[in-house]
Structures are given as C-alpha cells and as structure tokens.
N, C-alpha and C positions, 0 to 999 in steps of 0.2 A: 577288798570288799568294803562297802560303806552302806550300812542299812541294807536296802534291797538291791544296791548297785554292784555290778561286777565288771571286770575287764581282764581278759586272758589272752596270752599269745602262745600258740602251739608251734614250736619251731619245726617239728617233724612234718607238719602239713602246711607250714607257712600261712597260718590262719589266725586272725584276730577276732575275738568275740567280745562285744561290749553290750551292756544292757542292764535291765532291772526287771521288776515283776510285771512290767507292762510292755516292754519293747526290747528287741534284741537286733543288733546289726552284726553281720558276719562279713569280714573283709579278707580277701585272699591276696597274697603277695606273690609276684612273679618277677624276679630280678629287681629292676628299679621301678616296676609298675605295681599298682594296686587296683582292685576293683571290688565293688560291693556284690557279694554273691547272694545275700539274702537279708531281708528285713522281716522280722517276725513279730506279730502281735502275740506276745506271750500270755496275755490275759485270756485269749480265746483260741490260740493255736493257729490263726490264719497266717499264711506266709506269702510274701512277695519275693520270688526267687527265679533264677534263670540267668540269661545272658545280660551283661551290662558292659559299658565301655571301660576300657583300661585307662587309668589316669597315669600320666607320666610327667615327672618334673624335669624341665629342660636342662637343669644344671647337673643331672645325672645321665651318664651315657646309657642308652637304651639297652645295650648288650652286656653291661657290667653287672656284677653281683655285689651290691653295696653291703657295707657293714650295717647290721640291723640291731637296734636296741629297742626295748619296750619297757616303759616305766609307768607306774600308777601312783597317784597320791591323792589323799583327801584334802580338799580345799575348803577351808572354813573361814574365808575372809568375809566377815559379815557386812562389809562396807560397800561391796560392789554387786554381789549376787548371792543367792542362797547357797548353802553348803552343798558340795557335790563331789563326785569322783572324777578325777581327770586321768585319762589314759593318753600316753604320748608314744607314738610309733615314730622312730627316727631312722631314716635311710641315709647313710653317709657314704658318699662316693669320692672319686679322685678330684673332682672339680667343684663339688658343692654338697650340700645336705638339704634334706627335706624332712619336715616334721608334720605329722598328722595328729592333731590333738582332738580328742573326743571328750565332751563333758556330759556326764550322766547324772541326772538329778533324781533323788528318791521319789518313786511313785509318779513320775511324769513320763508320759509315753512319747517323748521326743528326745532325740540325741543331737546335740550341737556339735558341729565339726568346723574347725578352722585349721588351715594348712599354713605353714611358713616355709621359707626357702632362704638359703644363703649360698653365695658362690665364692669360689677361690680365685683371687686375682681377676684378670680381665679376659676371661674366656669368652670366645665368640659363640653366640647362640643363634642357630637357625631354626625358627619355629616351623614345625611341620604341621600342615593342615590337610586333612583328608579331602580328596576331591570326590564329591558326590555325583554319581551318574544320574542324569535325569531320566524320565520315562522314555523308553525306546520303542514301545508299541509291540515288543516281542513278549507275548504273554507268558511263555514258559520261564522267563527269567524271574517272575514274581516270587516263586517259591525257592529261589536260589540266592536271594539277597542275604549276604552274610552280615553278622553284627560288625559294625565299624570297629576295627582294631587299630586305628591310627594312633599315633602319639600326638594327640591334640592337647596342647599345653593349657588350654583355657578352661578345662573342666573343673568344676567344684565338686560335683558328685553325680553318679549315674546309678539309677535304681532299676533292678529287673522288674518286669511287669507280668511275666509268665503267660503271655498270650491270652489275656482275659478280655472280657467285654467291658469297656471302660468309657467313662465320661470325665471331662476335665473342667474345673472351674479355675480361672486365672484372674488375678487381681494386679492391675498395674497402677502404681501410685505416682502422683504428681506433687512436687513441692514447688519452690519458686512461686509462691502464692501471690506475689505482687503481679504476676502475669497469668496465673492459672486459678480458676475457681470451680473446676470439676476435678476433685482430688483423687477419686478412685474410679477406675474403669474396670468393670467386670465383664468377662467373656465366658461363655459356655461352649463346649465343643464335644462332639461324639468322636471317638477315636476310630480311625480306619483299621479294621481288624486283619490287616495283612502286614507282613514283615516290611514291605517296602512303602507303607504309608508314612507320611511325614506331617507333623504338627509342630509349628513354631509359635511361640508366644513371648511377649515381653511382660515383665512384672517382677514381683517379689514373693508372691504367695500363690501356690499351685496345689489344688486339692484334686486328687485322682480317685474316682469312685468306681469300685467294682459293683455295678448295680444288680448283678445277679446274686450277690451274697451279702450286700449291704455292708461291705467293708471299705475303708478308705485309707489312703496314705497321703500325707501332706509333705510337700517339699518347699522349704523356705530359703530364699536367697537373702542373706543379711548383707545388704550393700546399699549404697545410695541409690536414688532413682535413676532411671535411664539417662536423664539429662545431666546428671552430676557424677555418674560413675566414671572412674578412670579407665583408660585403655580398653574401651569396649571393642570387641572383635566379632561377637556373635549376638544373636538373640539370646535372651536369658534362659529360655526353656525350649527343649526339643524332645519330641517323642518319635522314636523309630517304630511306626506302626503301634502295635500293642506289645512290643518286645521289651523296650527299656525307655526310661525317661531320664533326661540329663539336664543339669543346671550348668550354665556357662558363666564365665566372667570372673577371673581371678583379680582383675584390677591392676595387674603387674605388667610393666614393660620390661621383659627379661633382659634386654640389651642395655637398659639404663637403670639398673637396680641400685638402691642405696646399699651401703655397707650394713652388715649385721643381719639379724633374723627378720626377714621382711614378710609381713602378713598378707595372705590372700584375703579377699572378702570371704565371709563365713557362710555356712549353710546349716540346715537342720532337716531332719526327716522324722516324721511322727506318724503313728498309726492309731486306729480306733474304729469302732463301729461308725457307720456313716451318721447315725443319729447323734453320736457323742463327740465326733471329731472336733467340732468347734469349741466345745467345752474343754477338751484336752489341749487344744491350741491356746486357749486363754490361760490355762494352768501353766503351760510352758512359758508363756510370756511373763508370768509372775515370778519365774525363776530369776529374772533380771532385775528384780526389785527386792531388796533385803527384807527381812522380817522385823525390822526396826519398828517397835510399837508406836513410835511417834509418826509414822507414815500415815497420811490420810490426804484427802483432797483439801485444797486450800483456796481461799479467795485472795487475789492480789490486785493491787491498783497500780497503774502506770499512767502518768499524766500526758504522755505523748499523743494520745488519741485526740486531744483537743487542738493539736497543731500549733501550740505555742512554741513547740520544739524546745530549744534551750533558753528561751527568753524569760519564762516565768520562774524557772528553778532558782531558788535561793532559800536562805534559812527561814525567813518569815513566812514565805509561801508554804514550805513543807510543814511547818508547825501547824498551820491552818488545815492543811490536808490531813494531818494526823487526827485532828479533832473530828473531822467529817468521817474519816476511816473508822474511828472508834464508834461513832454513832451508827455506822452501817455494817459493823461486824466484819470488817476487812482484816485478814490475818497478816498480810505483808504489804507494806507500802514501798514500791520500788521507784528509785530516782533514776530517770533515764538520762540520756546525754544532756549535759549542762552543769553537772556537779564538779567537773574536772577543770584543771587549768588549761589543758590543751584545747585546740579548736578543731573540730571534725568537719568533714565535708557536708554534714547535715546542719551546721550551725546557722542560725538567723542573725546572730550577733556580729559575726565577722565572716567575710568571704575568704576563700583560699584555704579552707581547712583540708585535712587529709583523712583518708579512709584506711590507711595502713602506713607502716614506717613511722609509728608514733614516737618511738624513742629517738629516732634520728631527727624528727621535726622539732622536738622539745624534750630535753632531759627531764623536765618537770611535768610532762604531759599528764601523768596519772596522779598528780597531787591534787588535793581538794582545792577548789578555786577560792582563794582568800578574799576576793571581792564579794562573792555571793554567799560564802560561808565564813565570815570573819572569825568565828569561834570554832572553826573546824566542823566536823559532823557531830561532835559530842552533844550539843543541845538537842539536835533532832533525834539522835539515837536514844538519849536518856528519856526524852518525852515519850517516844515510842514504847520503850520498855515499861514506863509507868502506866501506859494504857494497855499493856499486854499485846502489843503489835511488834512485829519484826520489820527491820529495814532491809531493802535489797538495793542493789546497784546495777546499772547498765555498764558493760565493759566490752571493749573490742580487742580480742587477742591479736597480736601483731602478725599478720599473714606474710609480711615482706620476707623475701628470700626463704620461702618454705618454712616460716615460723622459726627463723634462726634465733629469735629473742624469746623463745618459749620459757626458758629458765627465768628471765626477767619477769615475764607475765606471772609465773608461779609466785615469785616473791612479792609482786605487786598485790595479788589477790590475798596472799597470806597476811600481808600488812593490814589490810582492811578487816580480815577475819580476826586477827589477834588484837588489833587496836580497838575495833568497834563491835566485834562480835557479829559482823555481817556474814550471813550464811548463804544468801540467795543472790546469784549473779546471772543476769541476762547476758549471754555471749552472742555478740552481733558482729557483722562485718567479716565473718570468717570466709576465707577463700582456700579451698583444698585443691591445689593445682598439681600435686604430685604425690607419689607414695612417701617420699621423704617428709613432705609437709603433713601428710596424714599421720605418719608415725609420731612426729613431734607433737602434734595436737593431741593425740591419744595419750602420750606421755604426760602432757600437762594435766589432762583430766584425771589420769590415774594417780599422779603424784599428789594433787590437791585433795583427791578423795581419800587417799591413804593417810596423808598427813593429818587430816582433820577427822579421821576415823568415820568417814561418811557423813560428817556434819555439814560440809559445804555442798550446796545443791546448785545445779545449773539449769537455766532456762535456755534451751538451744534454739536459736532462730532458724526457721526454714523458709523464710519469705523470699530470699534472693540468693544468687551466686551458687557456687558448687560446694555443698555441705553434705553432712552425713544423712540427712533426711530422716525418714520414719523408722527404718529397719536396721540401721548400722550403728553399733556402739550404743544400743538403747539403754544400757545400764546406767548411763551417766546423768540422766535428768529428764525433765519434762520438755515438751516441744512448744515453742512459741510459733503458732501456725499462721496467723494472718495479720496484716496491716490493712485495716479498712477505716475509711474516714467519711463523715458526712460532708466535709469540705469538698471532697472530690466526687461526691454523689456515687460512691462505690460501696457504701455500707447498706446492705439490705438484710434485715434480720433472718429472712427465710433462707438466704444463701449460707449464712453462718450455721444455721440449724442443719441445712442439707449436708454441709461438710462434716459436722460432727456425726450425723446419722450415717453417712457413707463410710467414714473412717472407722467407725465402731466395728465394722465387719472384719477389719484386719489389724487394727491397732487398739490396744486397751485404752479406753477413753481417759483413764486416770493419768496417762502420759501426755495428754493434750492440755494446752492453755488456749481457751477460746474466749472471744471478747464480747462485751456489751458496751454500748456507747451512750452518751448523753444525747437523747433523741430530740431535745428541744433546740439544739444548735442547727443552724442552716436550714430551717424548715422551708424558707422561701425557695431554696434550690430544688426542693422536692414537690413543689406546688403542682397539684394535678396528677401526681404519681400514685398509682394504686398501692404500691408496697412501701410507701414513705415510712421511715422509721418511727415518726411521731404518732403513727396510727396504732402502735403496739404499746401495751402497758409495760412499765419497767420490770415487773415481776415475770411477765411472759418472756421477755428477753433473757432474764436470769435463768428461767426454767429450761430454755432451749440449750443452755451450755452447762447446766449444773452437774451433769454426769461427767464432765471434764473438770478442769480447775478454772472457775470463772475469773475472767480478767476484766476489771473495771478500767476500761481503756479511755480514761477521761481525767480531767481536773475535777475532782469530786466537790470542791468548793463552788463550782459553777452549777452544780445540780439544783434544780428546783426543789424546794423544801419538801413538797408533797411527794415528788419522785424519790427523794432520799428516804422518806419515811416508809414508802412501799418496799423499797429495796432492803431496808433494815428489817422489815417484818419477815420477808421470805428468807433472808440470810440467817436470821435467828432460828427459823425452823430448820433450815438446811444444816446448820451446825449439829443438830441432834442426829442427823442421818448420814453425814458425809463419810464417816468411817464405814458404815454399811455400804454406801455406794462405791467406796474405794475397793471393797472386797467383792464387787458384783461384776459379772460379765454383762455388758450392756448390749442388748439385742435390739436392732432396729425393727420396729413393727409399723403396721399401717403402710402408707404410701410414701415415697420419697418426697420430702418437703419441696414445694415449688411456689408457696404462697397461697395456693388455692385448693388445698386438699386436707386430708386427715393424716396425721403422722404421730409417731411417739417412740418411746423407749420402754422396753421391758428389762428391768435391771435384776438379774438373777443373782442373789447373794449366794456365793459358792460355799459359804460356811454353814448356813442354816436352811438353805433352799427357799427362803422367803423371796418375794418379788416386790420391787417398787415399780409401779406402772405410772409413767408420766405421759399423758395423752393430750394431744393438741387438735384443736380445730383452727385451721387457717381461715382465709377470707372467702371460703366457700359458702354458697347460699344454703346448702344442706345443713341440717343441725344434728343429725344422728348418724353414727357410724359404728360398725362392728369390727373390732380389731381381732385378728387371729393371734393367739398367744402361743408361746413355745412349750407350754405344759398345761395339763388339766388342773385348774385352780379352784374347782368346785369344792365345797365343804371346808374351805379355809376362811379364817377371819379376814374381814375386809375393813379397812379404815381409810377414810379420806383425810389425808395429811394437810392438803392445801388446795384451794381452787381460786382462780382469778375471777371467776363468775360462776353462778350456780350451775350445777350439772347433775344429771341422774345417771348413776353407774350401776350396771347389772352384769355379773359374771355368770356365764353358762358354760361349764366345762372348760374347753380350751379357747374360749373367746370372751371378749368383754364388749358390751354395747354401751355407748355413752351418748346421751342427749345433752348437747351443750346449749346454754341459753344465749350465748354471745359469739359472734365471730371473733377470731383472734383471741381465743381463751384456752385455758388448759386446766386439767385436774390431775392431782398427784394422789395416787392410791397405793396403799401398802397392803399386801396380801400375804398371810402366813399363819403359822400356828400360834 
C-alpha cells in the first residue's frame, strides 16, 4: 500500500488487482497468458468488464505453466516522476521471461502499464497472428462471433467494453514537423453494436464514451508516432464491435531482440465521468513531471531562427545576446550549433560536416571551439549568472551503431554540467533505428537525470527523423516542436498558434517549446501576403505561445528596439503568471486558428480553479465574438491582465463576449475568487 494505492496477487484465483481510490484494474492469468477482466471507476462504481483479448509473450510457450512472482514497491524517485506504487508481475518460462509493470499514482484515475521481455539463448520465434474472417453474408453467424483468443504478440492491452452503446474519439499525432504542419488529427466514430463490428484507428489517445451513462474510459498508447514507431504490424487501436478494445504495437522484433530486459512501448488506461475525463487525463500527465518547486514555464532564446547558423556564434556575439536577453526577460539563452570544435552537416563555415559518428570524425568534436571562444565558455556563463540568466547548449547524441557511444555522451554532458553549471541541453540529430538504440538512448537520459538529481533538463527535438515524439518517455523534458523561418517563407504565426491550440487537446502545453520570430526580417519575401508575419505585433506572437514555453527563435540583438520593448513588457507581466499557467490545463476555445477567425485558450488552474482566458481576434472583419467557456464563471472577479489593443469583455455564465477594436489583437483576462 502507498497512500490510497494498492496492488495484490491472489494465487488461488490467479488474479491481480491494482488500483487506488479512483480506479481499479483486474488482471487474470492463465498459464503464460494474461488478460484484463475489469476496469472499475472506484469513485462511482461504474465497471468496464467482460471479454477481452489474451496477451501472450512469444518467449513463453503457450502451453507451459511459468513460474510466477509478484512484487510491489514504493518508488519515490523525485527526479523523474511523482511518487507512486509499482507492481511487477513476472512470468518466467523455460525460454524466457515477461514482466508486466503497473504504476499507480495516488488519487490519479489512470494506471500506467509497461511490459518487458527477455529470452534465453537463440530460440526461434514464430509469431502467430489471428486470421480474421471477413463478412460472409450469412446472417446467422453474426451472433456466433467469438472473442479472438489468438496468441497475437503485438498486444499492449485489451479492455472489455461490456456490450455498451459507445462512441470513440481518437487522436493521431504527427511529428517530423519539418514536413508536417497539421500535428493532430481527431476522428469521431459511433461503434457498431454487434460483436462482429470492427473499428480500426491509428493514434496515441483514444477516449471511449458510454453516452447512455456519461462514463468514459481512455486508452493511451505511449509510443512514438506512426511514422517513427519501430516494427509496426497493426493499426494502433481496434474495437471488436462493442465487446473489447485493444491497443497494438509492442515495437519489438522478437526474432532480433537485444540482450537483457527489453521494453515494449507502454500504455495506460483511465476512467472518469465524461465531463471530467479530460481533467483526469491532464492530472495523469502531471505524474510524469516531478513536484520540484522550481518547475515552471520558461522563456528561452536560440539564435538559429535567423539562419546565420554557426556563422555568428562566438564570445562577443553571445555577450551582446545576453544584454538583450536581460532587457527582454529571457530565462535561458541557448547556444545552438557553432560553439563546438567539430563541424556538423548544418555548418555554413565548412562543408563536409557529419550528423552522427561525431567521436569517430574528431576526438575533440565536443570541445569548446577555441577560435570562437578563446576563453572557453566561462565569460559567457559568468555574465549570464550575473544577469540572472541560465545558459543552454545544443548537443547531438551520437546515433551511430545504435548509440554505441552513449556512455561517452553521458560524460560529455556531465562535463558541461560540472564545469559550467549548464542544465539545459537541446538534443538534436537523434535517430532511433532499433530497440537497442532506443534502450541506450533511454539509459543516457536516465543516467544524466539521476546523476544530477533531476537538475539537468532536455529539450527533445521532434522536427525530423525517427524519435520518441510527443507520448513516449515524456518524463525527460520539453519538446522542441518546430523549425520555421521567414527566410523560407514557412513561418506564419497563425499556423504556430494552430499547432499549440491543437496539441493542447492531448499534450500538456507546458511540455512544448513554441517559437516566435523577428518579423522584420525578410519582409520583401512576404510582400502582398495576407498573413505576413510583420502584420502582427510582437506581443500578439508571444501571447499565441505563452501557454507553452516561449522560444525566441532569433538573434535578439537584431530586433528593432521598439519590438524588444514591447516583448519586454509582456514578458514582465508573463513572469507573474507563468507558475499559474504551468499548473493549468489549457483548453482550446473558439475556432481553430486559421488567420481569419476568433480563437483562444481557457487556462484552468487545477489548484485554485481560477481561469486565465487568452482571447484572440485574427484578421476577420467581424469585431465581436462569443466564446463558449468550459465552466460557469459568473459572479467571479474579472481582471484584464494585458491587451494589445482596447477590448470590451463581458462574461455571462459559461460564455464570454469580446468586442475587439483591432484586427490581429488579443486580450488576456483572469477570472477567479
């Protein structure tokens, strides 16, 4: 037991029960197979129970009776995630072992599950897959369709649905944002209420609603996106009529497994009233962020957005950037590619650079460039410290040969942490090609996190290549979401706004880094373009991304003085509320941003139930709009925190009407007791 969390194994019934005051999951064991028999909403007694698929691990013989052990322990590692109870069910057979790990967090209505497997020697594995019969036209068969009892090795979890009347919301995520600019695809479906009905979906988040009782269950696939996941064999989600729902995708090639304990992709299941399930999901996501009181949103700068690449980076330049950062209230100044001795494939200084195999290319690759920083990084770090600013660095973990140099990478980053006190590292160029590479990369992140007691933070780039994406290993840092440049005419502020707005539905925005650029650059390239970046005020750009971690994607010394002044004004206000925004569930309201409508964020502070409403008028000719709110906010105190142009605001119950004086303007309102 841990607080309200519990986990028990009943050997006489071969049953495992894990749960807390909000949720319970019951798992039945049959030989080398397990299945979920029930998921219970313990807060209101509602149950999801019945038939579900048996999970079978291919390193265990289907007919053998493995040795079973069950252990629980309280995990209070404050550096990676919140304290929780871990339950581990182990099935050990002649040719291998399987571990089913369940994490239960106090008062959180979701249970996290990750499976692991190891095999003995070089056993041959033949993966069995059920052959599904298609429609035959013989109607009498419809009521005879049996629950699929195949040994399908690709299952993450299967949940019984109890033949209810159901609808499904699914969310498919897209990373590799150098090529994608619509990052969330939502689909709604009504479930066919026959046992032989079939519904397939791709994605990471699936919310199943029993609309007759207003109860919901969510199934989460903690894996990379479809385009980056390893060894995909099936769609991510399958419903057999209204009988059971299954998540697929272990990510393992069982015939080419690394040695040791190999992780599946993870999953989670959560319950709640339909009206509350999104709040419960947000609370669950907070479990992967520690209670460190230092945690809050932050403003970071990175010079790469002005496309000088590694040409401008040097000591004198960075000292000037720090002066501007101090003026603008930036918390962290990050030096991108250019500080190092080695030459990468993105260098403008010299051709022929590399994008992996760094240590093989140059044993001094990750030493500070003595020509650009003749005094090392000390003068830059010391000045930053005197101004109350932290320094960050760009770094490329060596992906070659499945991260065979991950231990060298650990020592490289520890050197910069110990020598300069640098805590923030943007990790770029990552290529996850195999389970072995994935395991080594995770070991690197875990080791660095534990060695520094959670003090080292990572900005994980999801702009290209096969990486962890939005939902896998989310405990290790923030996500660097986009590269956008006015040089390429691919920066449009409403699109960045749109991506934050959409991602807020499935990813806590405090995990995102989203950019704003110097809009006075390359104005001639946008001549005649309706959504030209220079048609927006700098504070408007900041406001569209301030529910995330604003990224000043620019050389700040190139900013117009007036623009810098405006940004310093809004960032100084933002500092007073960023902790509050960090603890808020950000709810998209209005219409999806497209440059021509009304949109916004309702930021629900989950600690005191106050709201920050950030409301935008895009380039529409209309000046007034009524936003539907997620709660009745009548009779609460209302304060206008900031407005880019005069606006009249009136709250009426669960809606707020705003009359804006200007196009491309916003108003920030706080409502609470």
